[in-house]
C-alpha positions in Angstrom: -22.5 25.0 58.3 -22.9 21.3 56.4 -23.9 22.8 53.2 -20.7 25.2 53.4 -18.4 22.3 54.1 -19.7 20.5 51.0 -19.3 23.5 49.0 -15.5 23.8 50.0 -15.3 19.9 49.7 -16.4 20.2 45.9 -14.3 23.2 44.9 -10.9 21.3 46.5 -12.0 18.2 44.3 -12.9 20.3 41.7 -9.4 22.1 42.0 -7.6 18.9 42.1 -9.1 17.1 39.4 -8.7 20.4 36.9 -5.0 20.4 38.7 -4.3 16.3 37.3 -5.8 17.5 34.0 -3.6 20.3 33.6 -0.9 18.1 34.8 -1.7 15.3 32.1 -2.1 17.8 29.6 1.4 19.3 30.1 2.9 16.2 30.5 1.8 14.9 27.3 5.1 14.9 25.0 4.5 13.4 21.6 2.4 11.2 19.5 3.7 7.5 19.7 2.6 5.4 16.9 3.6 1.7 16.7 4.1 -0.8 14.0 4.9 -4.3 13.8 6.4 -4.8 10.1 8.7 -7.3 8.4 12.1 -5.7 8.6 13.7 -9.3 8.2 12.6 -12.4 6.6 11.3 -12.7 3.0 9.1 -9.4 3.2 11.5 -7.1 4.8 12.6 -6.9 0.6 9.3 -5.4 0.0 8.9 -3.1 3.0 12.2 -1.4 2.2 10.8 -0.7 -1.6 7.2 -0.1 -0.9 5.8 1.2 1.8 8.3 1.2 4.6 10.1 4.5 3.8 7.0 6.3 3.2 5.8 6.3 6.8 9.4 7.3 8.0 9.8 10.2 5.5 5.9 11.5 6.8 7.1 11.2 10.4 10.3 13.4 9.6 8.5 15.5 7.5 5.3 16.1 10.4 8.3 16.7 13.0 10.1 19.6 11.1 7.3 21.5 11.3 7.2 20.9 15.5 4.5 17.7 14.9 0.6 17.5 14.8 -1.9 20.6 16.4 -3.9 18.9 19.3 -6.1 21.5 20.1 -7.0 19.2 23.3 -3.4 20.0 24.6 -3.0 23.1 23.4 0.1 22.5 20.8 2.1 20.7 18.5 3.0 17.0 19.6 5.9 15.7 17.6 5.1 11.9 16.3 7.5 9.0 17.6 7.3 6.0 15.2 7.9 2.7 17.0 8.4 -0.2 15.0 8.7 -3.9 15.8 10.2 -7.1 13.7 7.6 -9.1 12.6 9.8 -11.2 10.9 7.8 -11.7 8.3 5.5 -13.8 10.1 1.7 -13.4 11.1 1.5 -14.7 14.2 4.7 -12.9 15.4 2.8 -9.8 14.0 -0.4 -10.3 15.4 1.5 -10.8 19.1 3.5 -8.0 18.7 0.0 -5.6 17.4 -1.6 -6.7 20.7 2.0 -5.9 22.2 1.8 -2.1 21.0 -1.8 -1.6 22.3 -2.0 -3.3 25.3 1.7 -2.9 26.9 3.0 -0.3 25.1 -0.2 2.0 24.7 0.7 3.5 21.5 -1.6 6.5 20.5 -2.1 5.0 17.2 -0.6 1.8 15.0 0.5 1.6 11.2 -0.1 -1.4 9.4 2.0 -4.3 8.3 3.5 -5.3 4.8 1.5 -7.8 2.8 -2.1 -8.8 2.0 -2.8 -11.6 4.5 -0.7 -10.0 7.4 -3.2 -7.0 6.7 -6.2 -9.2 7.0 -4.7 -10.5 10.5 -3.8 -7.1 12.0 -7.5 -5.3 10.9 -9.6 -7.4 13.3 -7.2 -7.1 15.7 -6.7 -3.3 15.9 -10.7 -2.8 15.3 -11.0 -5.2 18.5 -9.4 -2.4 20.6 -11.3 0.6 18.7 -7.5 1.3 17.2 -7.8 3.1 13.9 -6.1 1.3 11.2 -5.1 2.9 7.6 -4.3 0.2 5.3 -1.2 0.3 4.0 0.9 -2.2 1.3 -2.0 -5.0 1.0 -5.8 -5.1 0.1 -8.6 -7.9 0.0 -11.9 -8.0 -0.8 -12.4 -10.2 2.3 -11.8 -7.4 4.5 -14.9 -5.8 3.0 -16.8 -8.7 4.2 -15.8 -8.2 7.6 -17.3 -5.0 8.2 -14.6 -3.5 10.4 -15.5 0.5 11.4 -11.8 1.6 12.7 -10.2 -0.2 9.3 -9.8 1.8 6.1 -8.3 0.5 3.3 -6.3 2.7 1.2 -4.3 0.8 -1.5 -6.1 -0.4 -4.7 -6.3 -4.2 -5.7 -7.9 -6.7 -8.0 -11.3 -4.9 -7.3 -10.2 -2.1 -9.7 -7.2 -3.3 -11.2 -8.6 -6.4 -12.5 -10.9 -4.7 -14.7 -8.7 -2.1 -15.8 -6.5 -4.5 -17.0 -8.9 -6.3 -19.1 -9.8 -3.3 -20.6 -6.2 -2.4 -21.5 -5.9 -6.1 -22.9 -8.9 -5.6 -25.2 -7.7 -1.8 -26.6 -4.9 -3.4 -27.6 -5.9 -6.4 -29.1 -4.8 -9.2 -26.6 -7.0 -12.6 -27.7 -5.2 -15.4 -25.2 -4.2 -15.0 -21.5 -2.1 -17.2 -19.6 -2.8 -16.5 -15.2 -0.5 -18.0 -12.7 -0.8 -17.1 -8.9 0.4 -17.2 -5.6 -1.2 -19.8 -3.6 -2.4 -17.1 -0.8 -4.8 -14.3 -0.4 -3.1 -12.2 -2.8 -2.5 -14.6 -5.8 -6.3 -16.2 -5.5 -7.8 -13.2 -5.1 -6.2 -11.2 -8.1 -6.3 -14.7 -10.0 -10.3 -15.0 -9.2 -10.8 -11.3 -10.2 -8.8 -11.5 -13.6 -9.9 -14.5 -15.1 -13.4 -13.2 -15.6 -13.0 -10.2 -17.0 -10.5 -11.4 -19.4 -13.3 -14.0 -20.2 -16.0 -11.3 -20.4 -13.8 -9.5 -22.9 -13.6 -12.6 -25.3 -10.1 -13.3 -24.6 -9.1 -17.0 -24.3 -7.7 -18.1 -20.8 -5.4 -21.0 -21.9 -3.7 -21.3 -18.6 -5.0 -20.6 -15.2 -2.8 -22.0 -12.3 -1.6 -21.5 -8.9 2.3 -21.9 -7.4 3.6 -22.2 -4.2 4.7 -19.1 -2.3 8.3 -20.9 -1.9 8.4 -21.7 -5.4 12.1 -21.7 -7.0 11.8 -22.4 -10.4 9.3 -20.8 -12.7 10.8 -22.3 -16.2 7.9 -24.7 -16.0 4.9 -22.2 -16.0 7.1 -19.9 -18.6 7.4 -23.0 -21.1 3.9 -23.9 -20.9 2.7 -20.3 -21.5 5.0 -20.1 -24.7 3.8 -23.6 -25.7 0.1 -22.3 -25.7 1.1 -19.3 -27.7 -0.4 -17.1 -25.3 -0.3 -13.0 -26.3 0.3 -11.9 -22.4 1.2 -13.3 -19.6 0.1 -12.3 -16.1 1.3 -13.6 -12.6 -0.5 -12.2 -9.1 3.1 -12.6 -7.6 5.2 -10.5 -4.9 8.8 -9.3 -5.3 10.5 -12.7 -5.3 8.5 -14.4 -7.6 8.4 -11.7 -9.6 12.1 -11.3 -10.3 12.7 -14.8 -10.7 9.9 -14.9 -13.4 11.7 -11.5 -15.1 15.3 -13.3 -15.0 14.1 -16.7 -16.2 12.4 -15.0 -18.8 15.1 -13.3 -19.8 17.5 -16.2 -19.8 15.1 -18.6 -21.3 14.3 -16.1 -24.4 10.3 -16.3 -23.6 8.5 -13.5 -24.9 4.8 -12.3 -24.7 3.4 -9.6 -26.2 2.2 -8.0 -22.8 3.9 -8.8 -19.7 2.2 -8.4 -16.5 3.2 -8.9 -12.6 1.2 -7.5 -9.7 3.7 -6.5 -7.0 6.7 -5.9 -8.2 7.3 -3.6 -11.4 6.3 -0.4 -9.6 9.6 -0.4 -8.1 12.0 1.7 -9.9 14.7 0.7 -7.4 14.5 -3.2 -7.4 12.6 -3.8 -10.7 14.0 -1.1 -13.6 17.4 -0.2 -11.7 18.6 -3.8 -11.5 17.3 -5.4 -14.8 17.7 -2.4 -16.9 15.7 0.7 -18.6 15.8 -0.8 -21.9 15.2 -4.5 -20.3 12.2 -3.7 -18.6 10.4 -1.4 -21.3 6.8 -2.5 -22.0 6.3 -4.5 -18.6 3.3 -3.9 -16.7 2.3 -4.1 -13.3 -0.1 -2.7 -10.5 -0.2 0.9 -9.5 0.2 3.5 -10.5 1.2 7.0 -10.4 4.0 9.2 -11.5 5.6 12.5 -10.9 3.3 13.9 -14.0 0.3 12.5 -11.6 -0.5 16.0 -9.6 2.1 18.8 -8.5 1.8 16.7 -5.1 3.2 13.7 -6.8 5.9 15.2 -8.2 6.9 17.2 -4.8 6.9 13.3 -3.2 9.1 12.0 -5.7 11.9 14.9 -5.2 11.5 14.7 -1.3 11.9 11.1 -1.2 14.8 11.5 -3.7 16.2 13.7 -1.6 15.9 11.9 1.4 16.6 8.3 0.3 18.6 8.6 -2.8 16.2 6.7 -4.9 12.7 6.8 -6.6 9.8 5.9 -4.4 7.6 2.8 -5.6 5.0 3.8 -7.9 1.9 1.9 -6.8 1.2 2.9 -3.6 3.9 5.4 -2.3 1.3 8.3 -3.6 -1.4 6.5 -2.0 0.1 5.7 1.7 1.7 9.4 2.0 -1.8 11.2 1.0 -3.6 8.8 3.3 -1.2 10.2 6.3 -1.7 13.6 5.2 -5.6 12.7 5.4 -5.1 11.0 8.8 -3.3 14.3 10.1 -5.5 16.8 8.9 -8.4 14.7 10.7 -6.4 14.4 14.0 -6.2 18.4 14.0 -10.2 18.9 12.8 -10.7 16.6 16.0 -8.8 18.7 18.1 -8.4 15.2 20.4 -6.4 11.7 20.0 -9.7 10.1 20.8 -9.8 7.2 18.1 -13.5 6.8 17.7 -13.6 11.1 17.0 -11.0 10.8 14.4 -12.3 7.7 13.0 -15.9 9.7 12.6 -14.0 12.7 11.0 -11.9 10.3 8.6 -14.8 8.1 7.6 -16.7 11.3 6.5 -14.4 13.9 5.1 -13.0 15.2 2.0 -9.3 16.8 2.3 -7.0 18.0 -0.2 -3.6 15.8 -0.1 -0.6 15.4 -2.6 -3.0 13.7 -5.1 -5.9 15.9 -4.8 -9.0 15.5 -3.2 -8.9 12.4 -0.5 -12.0 10.7 0.9 -13.4 6.8 1.8 -16.5 5.8 0.6 -19.5 4.4 2.7 -17.0 0.8 3.3 -14.1 3.4 4.2 -12.2 2.5 0.8 -10.4 5.2 -0.8 -11.9 5.4 -4.1 -9.9 8.4 -6.0 -7.2 6.3 -7.2 -4.5 7.9 -9.6 -3.9 5.0 -11.5 -4.4 1.1 -12.0 -2.2 -0.5 -14.0 1.5 1.5 -15.1 3.8 0.3 -17.3 7.6 1.0 -17.9 8.2 3.2 -21.0 11.5 4.8 -21.3 12.2 4.7 -17.5 8.6 6.0 -16.8 6.2 4.0 -15.2 3.6 5.2 -17.0 0.0 5.1 -16.0 -2.0 3.0 -18.9 -5.5 3.2 -17.6 -7.8 4.0 -19.8 -9.6 7.5 -19.1 -8.8 10.9 -17.7 -5.5 9.7 -15.4 -3.8 8.0 -18.0 -0.5 9.6 -18.8 0.6 7.4 -21.9 -0.9 5.0 -24.2 0.0 1.2 -23.8 3.2 0.3 -25.5 1.9 -3.2 -27.2 3.1 -5.3 -28.6 5.9 -5.6 -25.4 9.5 -5.2 -27.1 11.5 -8.8 -26.9 13.7 -9.3 -24.1 17.7 -8.7 -25.0 19.7 -11.6 -25.4 21.4 -12.6 -22.6 25.2 -11.5 -22.9 27.0 -15.0 -23.6 29.2 -16.3 -20.4 32.5 -15.8 -20.7 
């Protein structure tokens, strides 16, 4: 009798557990992805031109197809992007990221904007075993942290510095001025580039940092002009890049090579603001364009149709392809379990818009479509040496057009 009652009790408990499980499965009606990112403050402009819209477009495109199929729930789940404004403040971003994870209990998180912000976010996501796919930003110091749930997508100084030095060597640059923003982005780029320039027997005549809130670049430009350098390089964010370019034009200061890390890749903010002829020959971090692959061409078309402007030609294709890789990892895992998806992401290659996409043993994406871009006749050409080059470097850079006299 007791055995029979015990058996019946086990059946009842099993039935209730199954009912609860079924109810949970049926109740799951969407995948919520949280993001603390700069929607206001100094970085907001950067978000709009580099990265921000790509995540929105990916969500829209996924949802057009009914969402992401998750075997555990036996259906496609649409994606909801839940954003908070970090106001371009690192402390605010870290607090909001923890709120998304602990209070909102989002299924996944997307990255903030900027190298220092990413450096602060990665350990937090890792602490809670949340996958964080790096977006706009990257630093060698992140490698040193060894965070198993962090995946670095964007290329940065580690691969761009040697590529730029190779290009300069190819075209005959003999001397360089290097200025850099006094933060993690700038210091890493300055520290990486100078040794590669020297290795190629270039004379680095100027090597200086500048404060992130700088309002006047003319003293640095004049110093570089007086030093008669062939190439002027700046590790800078968009606000400083716009200032450098506009003051160079106003002062009529020309260099044979003009390179800025973060800005030239933007057709909307850079090329279209200054003009195709004005930016001819300017180099920047990147790089890709519609010629890179059929998937790249399709991304440009989708982006233009949705936002009426071209995407950024540094990270746009990187982020887009990383999200395609992420989606395929979820579908292969058949669950929303972070660890199972993380393990697949760390090992699997999937086809994406830029071609095969995979991470190395440090979870760093390696199949870059390009490292350095240059504006040539309205196209941000990939000028790296090697098979991914879409055009030869233009050197020397044409002089800036003379400013129109004020009436």
